[in-house]
PDB file of N, CA, C and O in Angstrom:
ATOM      1  N   UNK A   1      52.354   0.288 -29.231  1.00  0.00           N
ATOM      2  CA  UNK A   1      52.017  -0.924 -28.529  1.00  0.00           C
ATOM      3  C   UNK A   1      52.568  -2.115 -29.303  1.00  0.00           C
ATOM      4  O   UNK A   1      52.617  -2.145 -30.533  1.00  0.00           O
ATOM      5  N   UNK A   2      52.961  -3.052 -28.533  1.00  0.00           N
ATOM      6  CA  UNK A   2      53.518  -4.237 -29.172  1.00  0.00           C
ATOM      7  C   UNK A   2      52.422  -5.247 -29.476  1.00  0.00           C
ATOM      8  O   UNK A   2      51.287  -5.132 -29.015  1.00  0.00           O
ATOM      9  N   UNK A   3      52.801  -6.225 -30.257  1.00  0.00           N
ATOM     10  CA  UNK A   3      51.853  -7.257 -30.645  1.00  0.00           C
ATOM     11  C   UNK A   3      51.348  -8.023 -29.419  1.00  0.00           C
ATOM     12  O   UNK A   3      50.173  -8.388 -29.370  1.00  0.00           O
ATOM     13  N   UNK A   4      52.201  -8.272 -28.441  1.00  0.00           N
ATOM     14  CA  UNK A   4      51.820  -8.972 -27.215  1.00  0.00           C
ATOM     15  C   UNK A   4      50.824  -8.158 -26.398  1.00  0.00           C
ATOM     16  O   UNK A   4      49.895  -8.700 -25.799  1.00  0.00           O
ATOM     17  N   UNK A   5      51.035  -6.865 -26.387  1.00  0.00           N
ATOM     18  CA  UNK A   5      50.116  -5.988 -25.663  1.00  0.00           C
ATOM     19  C   UNK A   5      48.733  -6.012 -26.300  1.00  0.00           C
ATOM     20  O   UNK A   5      47.722  -6.093 -25.603  1.00  0.00           O
ATOM     21  N   UNK A   6      48.696  -5.942 -27.608  1.00  0.00           N
ATOM     22  CA  UNK A   6      47.419  -5.989 -28.335  1.00  0.00           C
ATOM     23  C   UNK A   6      46.716  -7.328 -28.101  1.00  0.00           C
ATOM     24  O   UNK A   6      45.506  -7.367 -27.878  1.00  0.00           O
ATOM     25  N   UNK A   7      47.470  -8.410 -28.152  1.00  0.00           N
ATOM     26  CA  UNK A   7      46.883  -9.724 -27.915  1.00  0.00           C
ATOM     27  C   UNK A   7      46.338  -9.842 -26.494  1.00  0.00           C
ATOM     28  O   UNK A   7      45.297 -10.461 -26.274  1.00  0.00           O
ATOM     29  N   UNK A   8      47.035  -9.255 -25.540  1.00  0.00           N
ATOM     30  CA  UNK A   8      46.577  -9.275 -24.145  1.00  0.00           C
ATOM     31  C   UNK A   8      45.288  -8.470 -24.000  1.00  0.00           C
ATOM     32  O   UNK A   8      44.353  -8.905 -23.327  1.00  0.00           O
ATOM     33  N   UNK A   9      45.240  -7.314 -24.623  1.00  0.00           N
ATOM     34  CA  UNK A   9      44.032  -6.481 -24.562  1.00  0.00           C
ATOM     35  C   UNK A   9      42.857  -7.201 -25.221  1.00  0.00           C
ATOM     36  O   UNK A   9      41.743  -7.191 -24.696  1.00  0.00           O
ATOM     37  N   UNK A  10      43.109  -7.825 -26.372  1.00  0.00           N
ATOM     38  CA  UNK A  10      42.056  -8.558 -27.071  1.00  0.00           C
ATOM     39  C   UNK A  10      41.561  -9.727 -26.214  1.00  0.00           C
ATOM     40  O   UNK A  10      40.357  -9.973 -26.142  1.00  0.00           O
ATOM     41  N   UNK A  11      42.462 -10.433 -25.579  1.00  0.00           N
ATOM     42  CA  UNK A  11      42.088 -11.566 -24.722  1.00  0.00           C
ATOM     43  C   UNK A  11      41.260 -11.081 -23.531  1.00  0.00           C
ATOM     44  O   UNK A  11      40.282 -11.727 -23.155  1.00  0.00           O
ATOM     45  N   UNK A  12      41.645  -9.948 -22.935  1.00  0.00           N
ATOM     46  CA  UNK A  12      40.880  -9.393 -21.810  1.00  0.00           C
ATOM     47  C   UNK A  12      39.487  -8.962 -22.257  1.00  0.00           C
ATOM     48  O   UNK A  12      38.503  -9.168 -21.546  1.00  0.00           O
ATOM     49  N   UNK A  13      39.417  -8.365 -23.439  1.00  0.00           N
ATOM     50  CA  UNK A  13      38.116  -7.933 -23.958  1.00  0.00           C
ATOM     51  C   UNK A  13      37.226  -9.136 -24.260  1.00  0.00           C
ATOM     52  O   UNK A  13      36.024  -9.105 -23.995  1.00  0.00           O
ATOM     53  N   UNK A  14      37.813 -10.193 -24.814  1.00  0.00           N
ATOM     54  CA  UNK A  14      37.043 -11.402 -25.083  1.00  0.00           C
ATOM     55  C   UNK A  14      36.536 -12.024 -23.791  1.00  0.00           C
ATOM     56  O   UNK A  14      35.402 -12.500 -23.731  1.00  0.00           O
ATOM     57  N   UNK A  15      37.368 -12.022 -22.762  1.00  0.00           N
ATOM     58  CA  UNK A  15      36.953 -12.562 -21.465  1.00  0.00           C
ATOM     59  C   UNK A  15      35.816 -11.720 -20.881  1.00  0.00           C
ATOM     60  O   UNK A  15      34.862 -12.255 -20.316  1.00  0.00           O
ATOM     61  N   UNK A  16      35.930 -10.396 -21.025  1.00  0.00           N
ATOM     62  CA  UNK A  16      34.882  -9.514 -20.517  1.00  0.00           C
ATOM     63  C   UNK A  16      33.576  -9.736 -21.283  1.00  0.00           C
ATOM     64  O   UNK A  16      32.498  -9.750 -20.689  1.00  0.00           O
ATOM     65  N   UNK A  17      33.677  -9.907 -22.590  1.00  0.00           N
ATOM     66  CA  UNK A  17      32.486 -10.164 -23.403  1.00  0.00           C
ATOM     67  C   UNK A  17      31.847 -11.491 -23.013  1.00  0.00           C
ATOM     68  O   UNK A  17      30.623 -11.583 -22.924  1.00  0.00           O
ATOM     69  N   UNK A  18      32.653 -12.512 -22.781  1.00  0.00           N
ATOM     70  CA  UNK A  18      32.120 -13.810 -22.366  1.00  0.00           C
ATOM     71  C   UNK A  18      31.405 -13.707 -21.032  1.00  0.00           C
ATOM     72  O   UNK A  18      30.357 -14.323 -20.833  1.00  0.00           O
ATOM     73  N   UNK A  19      31.981 -12.917 -20.105  1.00  0.00           N
ATOM     74  CA  UNK A  19      31.324 -12.726 -18.805  1.00  0.00           C
ATOM     75  C   UNK A  19      29.978 -12.026 -18.991  1.00  0.00           C
ATOM     76  O   UNK A  19      28.987 -12.400 -18.364  1.00  0.00           O
ATOM     77  N   UNK A  20      29.947 -11.020 -19.846  1.00  0.00           N
ATOM     78  CA  UNK A  20      28.698 -10.309 -20.103  1.00  0.00           C
ATOM     79  C   UNK A  20      27.659 -11.221 -20.748  1.00  0.00           C
ATOM     80  O   UNK A  20      26.477 -11.159 -20.409  1.00  0.00           O
ATOM     81  N   UNK A  21      28.096 -12.063 -21.671  1.00  0.00           N
ATOM     82  CA  UNK A  21      27.179 -13.008 -22.308  1.00  0.00           C
ATOM     83  C   UNK A  21      26.620 -13.993 -21.282  1.00  0.00           C
ATOM     84  O   UNK A  21      25.438 -14.336 -21.316  1.00  0.00           O
ATOM     85  N   UNK A  22      27.485 -14.445 -20.367  1.00  0.00           N
ATOM     86  CA  UNK A  22      27.039 -15.361 -19.313  1.00  0.00           C
ATOM     87  C   UNK A  22      26.010 -14.673 -18.415  1.00  0.00           C
ATOM     88  O   UNK A  22      24.972 -15.251 -18.093  1.00  0.00           O
ATOM     89  N   UNK A  23      26.306 -13.436 -18.015  1.00  0.00           N
ATOM     90  CA  UNK A  23      25.379 -12.695 -17.158  1.00  0.00           C
ATOM     91  C   UNK A  23      24.051 -12.452 -17.868  1.00  0.00           C
ATOM     92  O   UNK A  23      22.989 -12.558 -17.254  1.00  0.00           O
ATOM     93  N   UNK A  24      24.106 -12.129 -19.150  1.00  0.00           N
ATOM     94  CA  UNK A  24      22.896 -11.896 -19.918  1.00  0.00           C
ATOM     95  C   UNK A  24      22.050 -13.163 -19.994  1.00  0.00           C
ATOM     96  O   UNK A  24      20.832 -13.111 -19.823  1.00  0.00           O
ATOM     97  N   UNK A  25      22.689 -14.286 -20.246  1.00  0.00           N
ATOM     98  CA  UNK A  25      21.961 -15.552 -20.318  1.00  0.00           C
ATOM     99  C   UNK A  25      21.314 -15.875 -18.967  1.00  0.00           C
ATOM    100  O   UNK A  25      20.178 -16.346 -18.909  1.00  0.00           O
ATOM    101  N   UNK A  26      22.048 -15.617 -17.888  1.00  0.00           N
ATOM    102  CA  UNK A  26      21.509 -15.866 -16.548  1.00  0.00           C
ATOM    103  C   UNK A  26      20.319 -14.949 -16.278  1.00  0.00           C
ATOM    104  O   UNK A  26      19.316 -15.388 -15.716  1.00  0.00           O
ATOM    105  N   UNK A  27      20.422 -13.679 -16.674  1.00  0.00           N
ATOM    106  CA  UNK A  27      19.324 -12.737 -16.466  1.00  0.00           C
ATOM    107  C   UNK A  27      18.103 -13.115 -17.290  1.00  0.00           C
ATOM    108  O   UNK A  27      16.973 -13.006 -16.812  1.00  0.00           O
ATOM    109  N   UNK A  28      18.317 -13.555 -18.513  1.00  0.00           N
ATOM    110  CA  UNK A  28      17.197 -13.983 -19.342  1.00  0.00           C
ATOM    111  C   UNK A  28      16.479 -15.174 -18.708  1.00  0.00           C
ATOM    112  O   UNK A  28      15.249 -15.239 -18.720  1.00  0.00           O
ATOM    113  N   UNK A  29      17.237 -16.105 -18.160  1.00  0.00           N
ATOM    114  CA  UNK A  29      16.639 -17.258 -17.484  1.00  0.00           C
ATOM    115  C   UNK A  29      15.875 -16.809 -16.245  1.00  0.00           C
ATOM    116  O   UNK A  29      14.770 -17.284 -15.983  1.00  0.00           O
ATOM    117  N   UNK A  30      16.466 -15.894 -15.485  1.00  0.00           N
ATOM    118  CA  UNK A  30      15.798 -15.385 -14.285  1.00  0.00           C
ATOM    119  C   UNK A  30      14.502 -14.672 -14.641  1.00  0.00           C
ATOM    120  O   UNK A  30      13.488 -14.855 -13.967  1.00  0.00           O
ATOM    121  N   UNK A  31      14.524 -13.865 -15.690  1.00  0.00           N
ATOM    122  CA  UNK A  31      13.328 -13.146 -16.113  1.00  0.00           C
ATOM    123  C   UNK A  31      12.245 -14.129 -16.550  1.00  0.00           C
ATOM    124  O   UNK A  31      11.070 -13.934 -16.241  1.00  0.00           O
ATOM    125  N   UNK A  32      12.629 -15.167 -17.257  1.00  0.00           N
ATOM    126  CA  UNK A  32      11.658 -16.180 -17.696  1.00  0.00           C
ATOM    127  C   UNK A  32      11.023 -16.876 -16.495  1.00  0.00           C
ATOM    128  O   UNK A  32       9.812 -17.099 -16.471  1.00  0.00           O
ATOM    129  N   UNK A  33      11.837 -17.219 -15.502  1.00  0.00           N
ATOM    130  CA  UNK A  33      11.305 -17.866 -14.296  1.00  0.00           C
ATOM    131  C   UNK A  33      10.367 -16.923 -13.543  1.00  0.00           C
ATOM    132  O   UNK A  33       9.300 -17.336 -13.089  1.00  0.00           O
ATOM    133  N   UNK A  34      10.767 -15.656 -13.412  1.00  0.00           N
ATOM    134  CA  UNK A  34       9.923 -14.685 -12.725  1.00  0.00           C
ATOM    135  C   UNK A  34       8.615 -14.464 -13.476  1.00  0.00           C
ATOM    136  O   UNK A  34       7.561 -14.300 -12.861  1.00  0.00           O
ATOM    137  N   UNK A  35       8.683 -14.459 -14.795  1.00  0.00           N
ATOM    138  CA  UNK A  35       7.475 -14.296 -15.592  1.00  0.00           C
ATOM    139  C   UNK A  35       6.502 -15.444 -15.340  1.00  0.00           C
ATOM    140  O   UNK A  35       5.297 -15.219 -15.219  1.00  0.00           O
ATOM    141  N   UNK A  36       7.015 -16.672 -15.261  1.00  0.00           N
ATOM    142  CA  UNK A  36       6.161 -17.820 -14.966  1.00  0.00           C
ATOM    143  C   UNK A  36       5.512 -17.678 -13.589  1.00  0.00           C
ATOM    144  O   UNK A  36       4.337 -17.997 -13.410  1.00  0.00           O
ATOM    145  N   UNK A  37       6.281 -17.201 -12.633  1.00  0.00           N
ATOM    146  CA  UNK A  37       5.750 -17.002 -11.279  1.00  0.00           C
ATOM    147  C   UNK A  37       4.641 -15.951 -11.291  1.00  0.00           C
ATOM    148  O   UNK A  37       3.602 -16.140 -10.659  1.00  0.00           O
ATOM    149  N   UNK A  38       4.856 -14.853 -12.002  1.00  0.00           N
ATOM    150  CA  UNK A  38       3.850 -13.789 -12.077  1.00  0.00           C
ATOM    151  C   UNK A  38       2.576 -14.305 -12.747  1.00  0.00           C
ATOM    152  O   UNK A  38       1.470 -13.993 -12.306  1.00  0.00           O
ATOM    153  N   UNK A  39       2.731 -15.086 -13.803  1.00  0.00           N
ATOM    154  CA  UNK A  39       1.561 -15.656 -14.486  1.00  0.00           C
ATOM    155  C   UNK A  39       0.781 -16.550 -13.530  1.00  0.00           C
ATOM    156  O   UNK A  39      -0.447 -16.472 -13.478  1.00  0.00           O
ATOM    157  N   UNK A  40       1.473 -17.399 -12.775  1.00  0.00           N
ATOM    158  CA  UNK A  40       0.799 -18.282 -11.807  1.00  0.00           C
ATOM    159  C   UNK A  40       0.107 -17.476 -10.711  1.00  0.00           C
ATOM    160  O   UNK A  40      -1.005 -17.810 -10.300  1.00  0.00           O
ATOM    161  N   UNK A  41       0.761 -16.415 -10.237  1.00  0.00           N
ATOM    162  CA  UNK A  41       0.154 -15.591  -9.200  1.00  0.00           C
ATOM    163  C   UNK A  41      -1.079 -14.870  -9.727  1.00  0.00           C
ATOM    164  O   UNK A  41      -2.074 -14.745  -9.013  1.00  0.00           O
ATOM    165  N   UNK A  42      -1.026 -14.400 -10.959  1.00  0.00           N
ATOM    166  CA  UNK A  42      -2.188 -13.730 -11.535  1.00  0.00           C
ATOM    167  C   UNK A  42      -3.356 -14.695 -11.673  1.00  0.00           C
ATOM    168  O   UNK A  42      -4.507 -14.330 -11.432  1.00  0.00           O
ATOM    169  N   UNK A  43      -3.051 -15.927 -12.063  1.00  0.00           N
ATOM    170  CA  UNK A  43      -4.093 -16.952 -12.148  1.00  0.00           C
ATOM    171  C   UNK A  43      -4.728 -17.167 -10.771  1.00  0.00           C
ATOM    172  O   UNK A  43      -5.950 -17.265 -10.653  1.00  0.00           O
ATOM    173  N   UNK A  44      -3.892 -17.239  -9.736  1.00  0.00           N
ATOM    174  CA  UNK A  44      -4.387 -17.431  -8.373  1.00  0.00           C
ATOM    175  C   UNK A  44      -5.237 -16.243  -7.932  1.00  0.00           C
ATOM    176  O   UNK A  44      -6.293 -16.430  -7.327  1.00  0.00           O
ATOM    177  N   UNK A  45      -4.793 -15.039  -8.225  1.00  0.00           N
ATOM    178  CA  UNK A  45      -5.545 -13.836  -7.847  1.00  0.00           C
ATOM    179  C   UNK A  45      -6.894 -13.812  -8.560  1.00  0.00           C
ATOM    180  O   UNK A  45      -7.917 -13.505  -7.948  1.00  0.00           O
ATOM    181  N   UNK A  46      -6.898 -14.133  -9.847  1.00  0.00           N
ATOM    182  CA  UNK A  46      -8.160 -14.167 -10.596  1.00  0.00           C
ATOM    183  C   UNK A  46      -9.120 -15.198 -10.019  1.00  0.00           C
ATOM    184  O   UNK A  46     -10.317 -14.938  -9.889  1.00  0.00           O
ATOM    185  N   UNK A  47      -8.593 -16.365  -9.676  1.00  0.00           N
ATOM    186  CA  UNK A  47      -9.422 -17.430  -9.101  1.00  0.00           C
ATOM    187  C   UNK A  47      -9.998 -16.992  -7.754  1.00  0.00           C
ATOM    188  O   UNK A  47     -11.170 -17.237  -7.467  1.00  0.00           O
ATOM    189  N   UNK A  48      -9.173 -16.345  -6.930  1.00  0.00           N
ATOM    190  CA  UNK A  48      -9.638 -15.875  -5.625  1.00  0.00           C
ATOM    191  C   UNK A  48     -10.691 -14.780  -5.788  1.00  0.00           C
ATOM    192  O   UNK A  48     -11.655 -14.727  -5.025  1.00  0.00           O
ATOM    193  N   UNK A  49     -10.511 -13.918  -6.768  1.00  0.00           N
ATOM    194  CA  UNK A  49     -11.497 -12.862  -7.015  1.00  0.00           C
ATOM    195  C   UNK A  49     -12.844 -13.466  -7.400  1.00  0.00           C
ATOM    196  O   UNK A  49     -13.890 -12.987  -6.961  1.00  0.00           O
ATOM    197  N   UNK A  50     -12.819 -14.515  -8.218  1.00  0.00           N
ATOM    198  CA  UNK A  50     -14.064 -15.190  -8.586  1.00  0.00           C
ATOM    199  C   UNK A  50     -14.725 -15.822  -7.365  1.00  0.00           C
ATOM    200  O   UNK A  50     -15.942 -15.741  -7.201  1.00  0.00           O
ATOM    201  N   UNK A  51     -13.922 -16.450  -6.511  1.00  0.00           N
ATOM    202  CA  UNK A  51     -14.474 -17.067  -5.299  1.00  0.00           C
ATOM    203  C   UNK A  51     -15.077 -16.015  -4.369  1.00  0.00           C
ATOM    204  O   UNK A  51     -16.147 -16.225  -3.797  1.00  0.00           O
ATOM    205  N   UNK A  52     -14.393 -14.891  -4.222  1.00  0.00           N
ATOM    206  CA  UNK A  52     -14.894 -13.823  -3.354  1.00  0.00           C
ATOM    207  C   UNK A  52     -16.201 -13.262  -3.910  1.00  0.00           C
ATOM    208  O   UNK A  52     -17.145 -13.006  -3.163  1.00  0.00           O
ATOM    209  N   UNK A  53     -16.245 -13.075  -5.223  1.00  0.00           N
ATOM    210  CA  UNK A  53     -17.477 -12.585  -5.842  1.00  0.00           C
ATOM    211  C   UNK A  53     -18.626 -13.557  -5.582  1.00  0.00           C
ATOM    212  O   UNK A  53     -19.743 -13.139  -5.275  1.00  0.00           O
ATOM    213  N   UNK A  54     -18.351 -14.844  -5.704  1.00  0.00           N
ATOM    214  CA  UNK A  54     -19.376 -15.845  -5.417  1.00  0.00           C
ATOM    215  C   UNK A  54     -19.827 -15.806  -3.971  1.00  0.00           C
ATOM    216  O   UNK A  54     -21.018 -15.926  -3.682  1.00  0.00           O
ATOM    217  N   UNK A  55     -18.874 -15.639  -3.060  1.00  0.00           N
ATOM    218  CA  UNK A  55     -19.228 -15.560  -1.639  1.00  0.00           C
ATOM    219  C   UNK A  55     -20.047 -14.314  -1.329  1.00  0.00           C
ATOM    220  O   UNK A  55     -20.989 -14.371  -0.539  1.00  0.00           O
ATOM    221  N   UNK A  56     -19.695 -13.193  -1.944  1.00  0.00           N
ATOM    222  CA  UNK A  56     -20.455 -11.954  -1.742  1.00  0.00           C
ATOM    223  C   UNK A  56     -21.881 -12.133  -2.244  1.00  0.00           C
ATOM    224  O   UNK A  56     -22.834 -11.721  -1.583  1.00  0.00           O
ATOM    225  N   UNK A  57     -22.022 -12.745  -3.405  1.00  0.00           N
ATOM    226  CA  UNK A  57     -23.362 -12.991  -3.954  1.00  0.00           C
ATOM    227  C   UNK A  57     -24.178 -13.896  -3.024  1.00  0.00           C
ATOM    228  O   UNK A  57     -25.356 -13.640  -2.774  1.00  0.00           O
ATOM    229  N   UNK A  58     -23.542 -14.953  -2.516  1.00  0.00           N
ATOM    230  CA  UNK A  58     -24.243 -15.848  -1.585  1.00  0.00           C
ATOM    231  C   UNK A  58     -24.648 -15.103  -0.311  1.00  0.00           C
ATOM    232  O   UNK A  58     -25.761 -15.266   0.190  1.00  0.00           O
ATOM    233  N   UNK A  59     -23.735 -14.290   0.199  1.00  0.00           N
ATOM    234  CA  UNK A  59     -24.013 -13.540   1.421  1.00  0.00           C
ATOM    235  C   UNK A  59     -25.180 -12.574   1.199  1.00  0.00           C
ATOM    236  O   UNK A  59     -26.054 -12.437   2.055  1.00  0.00           O
ATOM    237  N   UNK A  60     -25.183 -11.911   0.050  1.00  0.00           N
ATOM    238  CA  UNK A  60     -26.279 -10.988  -0.253  1.00  0.00           C
ATOM    239  C   UNK A  60     -27.607 -11.723  -0.371  1.00  0.00           C
ATOM    240  O   UNK A  60     -28.637 -11.222   0.079  1.00  0.00           O
ATOM    241  N   UNK A  61     -27.586 -12.917  -0.976  1.00  0.00           N
ATOM    242  CA  UNK A  61     -28.831 -13.672  -1.109  1.00  0.00           C
ATOM    243  C   UNK A  61     -29.310 -14.171   0.250  1.00  0.00           C
ATOM    244  O   UNK A  61     -30.515 -14.231   0.497  1.00  0.00           O
ATOM    245  N   UNK A  62     -28.394 -14.524   1.118  1.00  0.00           N
ATOM    246  CA  UNK A  62     -28.773 -14.945   2.476  1.00  0.00           C
ATOM    247  C   UNK A  62     -29.359 -13.766   3.238  1.00  0.00           C
ATOM    248  O   UNK A  62     -30.360 -13.908   3.941  1.00  0.00           O
ATOM    249  N   UNK A  63     -28.730 -12.596   3.096  1.00  0.00           N
ATOM    250  CA  UNK A  63     -29.243 -11.405   3.773  1.00  0.00           C
ATOM    251  C   UNK A  63     -30.620 -11.039   3.233  1.00  0.00           C
ATOM    252  O   UNK A  63     -31.507 -10.658   3.997  1.00  0.00           O
ATOM    253  N   UNK A  64     -30.802 -11.152   1.926  1.00  0.00           N
ATOM    254  CA  UNK A  64     -32.099 -10.828   1.336  1.00  0.00           C
ATOM    255  C   UNK A  64     -33.161 -11.801   1.834  1.00  0.00           C
ATOM    256  O   UNK A  64     -34.309 -11.405   2.035  1.00  0.00           O
ATOM    257  N   UNK A  65     -32.807 -13.038   2.033  1.00  0.00           N
ATOM    258  CA  UNK A  65     -33.752 -14.033   2.546  1.00  0.00           C
ATOM    259  C   UNK A  65     -34.092 -13.808   4.006  1.00  0.00           C
ATOM    260  O   UNK A  65     -35.150 -14.241   4.463  1.00  0.00           O
ATOM    261  N   UNK A  66     -33.224 -13.144   4.745  1.00  0.00           N
ATOM    262  CA  UNK A  66     -33.436 -12.911   6.177  1.00  0.00           C
ATOM    263  C   UNK A  66     -34.073 -11.555   6.463  1.00  0.00           C
ATOM    264  O   UNK A  66     -34.147 -11.166   7.629  1.00  0.00           O
ATOM    265  N   UNK A  67     -34.531 -10.827   5.467  1.00  0.00           N
ATOM    266  CA  UNK A  67     -35.115  -9.514   5.716  1.00  0.00           C
ATOM    267  C   UNK A  67     -36.537  -9.617   6.257  1.00  0.00           C
ATOM    268  O   UNK A  67     -37.046  -8.661   6.843  1.00  0.00           O
ATOM    269  N   UNK A  68     -37.173 -10.751   6.069  1.00  0.00           N
ATOM    270  CA  UNK A  68     -38.512 -10.940   6.608  1.00  0.00           C
ATOM    271  C   UNK A  68     -38.415 -11.102   8.124  1.00  0.00           C
ATOM    272  O   UNK A  68     -37.521 -11.782   8.626  1.00  0.00           O
ATOM    273  N   UNK A  69     -39.322 -10.485   8.831  1.00  0.00           N
ATOM    274  CA  UNK A  69     -39.260 -10.631  10.291  1.00  0.00           C
ATOM    275  C   UNK A  69     -39.475 -12.090  10.695  1.00  0.00           C
ATOM    276  O   UNK A  69     -40.398 -12.758  10.227  1.00  0.00           O
ATOM    277  N   UNK A  70     -38.625 -12.542  11.547  1.00  0.00           N
ATOM    278  CA  UNK A  70     -38.703 -13.922  12.026  1.00  0.00           C
ATOM    279  C   UNK A  70     -39.281 -13.877  13.434  1.00  0.00           C
ATOM    280  O   UNK A  70     -38.623 -13.417  14.367  1.00  0.00           O
ATOM    281  N   UNK A  71     -40.500 -14.352  13.585  1.00  0.00           N
ATOM    282  CA  UNK A  71     -41.172 -14.261  14.877  1.00  0.00           C
ATOM    283  C   UNK A  71     -40.599 -15.228  15.899  1.00  0.00           C
ATOM    284  O   UNK A  71     -40.841 -15.066  17.095  1.00  0.00           O
ATOM    285  N   UNK A  72     -39.855 -16.216  15.466  1.00  0.00           N
ATOM    286  CA  UNK A  72     -39.252 -17.140  16.423  1.00  0.00           C
ATOM    287  C   UNK A  72     -38.154 -16.457  17.232  1.00  0.00           C
ATOM    288  O   UNK A  72     -37.901 -16.838  18.374  1.00  0.00           O
ATOM    289  N   UNK A  73     -37.507 -15.461  16.658  1.00  0.00           N
ATOM    290  CA  UNK A  73     -36.401 -14.786  17.330  1.00  0.00           C
ATOM    291  C   UNK A  73     -36.842 -13.517  18.059  1.00  0.00           C
ATOM    292  O   UNK A  73     -36.045 -12.923  18.786  1.00  0.00           O
ATOM    293  N   UNK A  74     -38.079 -13.095  17.882  1.00  0.00           N
ATOM    294  CA  UNK A  74     -38.558 -11.882  18.532  1.00  0.00           C
ATOM    295  C   UNK A  74     -38.976 -12.178  19.958  1.00  0.00           C
ATOM    296  O   UNK A  74     -39.433 -13.274  20.281  1.00  0.00           O
ATOM    297  N   UNK A  75     -38.805 -11.159  20.815  1.00  0.00           N
ATOM    298  CA  UNK A  75     -39.208 -11.312  22.208  1.00  0.00           C
ATOM    299  C   UNK A  75     -40.729 -11.142  22.307  1.00  0.00           C
ATOM    300  O   UNK A  75     -41.329 -10.409  21.521  1.00  0.00           O
ATOM    301  N   UNK A  76     -41.323 -11.801  23.244  1.00  0.00           N
ATOM    302  CA  UNK A  76     -42.758 -11.610  23.448  1.00  0.00           C
ATOM    303  C   UNK A  76     -43.068 -10.155  23.832  1.00  0.00           C
ATOM    304  O   UNK A  76     -42.184  -9.446  24.312  1.00  0.00           O
ATOM    305  N   UNK A  77     -44.297  -9.711  23.627  1.00  0.00           N
ATOM    306  CA  UNK A  77     -44.645  -8.302  23.868  1.00  0.00           C
ATOM    307  C   UNK A  77     -44.471  -7.854  25.333  1.00  0.00           C
ATOM    308  O   UNK A  77     -44.309  -6.660  25.585  1.00  0.00           O
ATOM    309  N   UNK A  78     -44.501  -8.767  26.279  1.00  0.00           N
ATOM    310  CA  UNK A  78     -44.420  -8.333  27.680  1.00  0.00           C
ATOM    311  C   UNK A  78     -42.988  -8.009  28.113  1.00  0.00           C
ATOM    312  O   UNK A  78     -42.798  -7.625  29.267  1.00  0.00           O
ATOM    313  N   UNK A  79     -41.982  -8.139  27.266  1.00  0.00           N
ATOM    314  CA  UNK A  79     -40.604  -7.792  27.656  1.00  0.00           C
ATOM    315  C   UNK A  79     -40.374  -6.358  27.451  1.00  0.00           C
ATOM    316  O   UNK A  79     -39.278  -5.864  27.719  1.00  0.00           O
TER     317      UNK A  79
END
């Protein structure tokens, strides 16, 4: 191989390495952005789970309060 051929191969390899470095940097940025999104979504899911738990507790307490017979809603005996 001649010196020009070697220089051409080296230049092509350097260009390929630069492309790979660019792609790697882009992927690292994408992963960082996705990680932030996942963290925000997990925060939202945790918050919603707390709200649902609170609503379930309220619903159970309302149901427990309504277990006593309510004579206002009962039909008279002649029905």
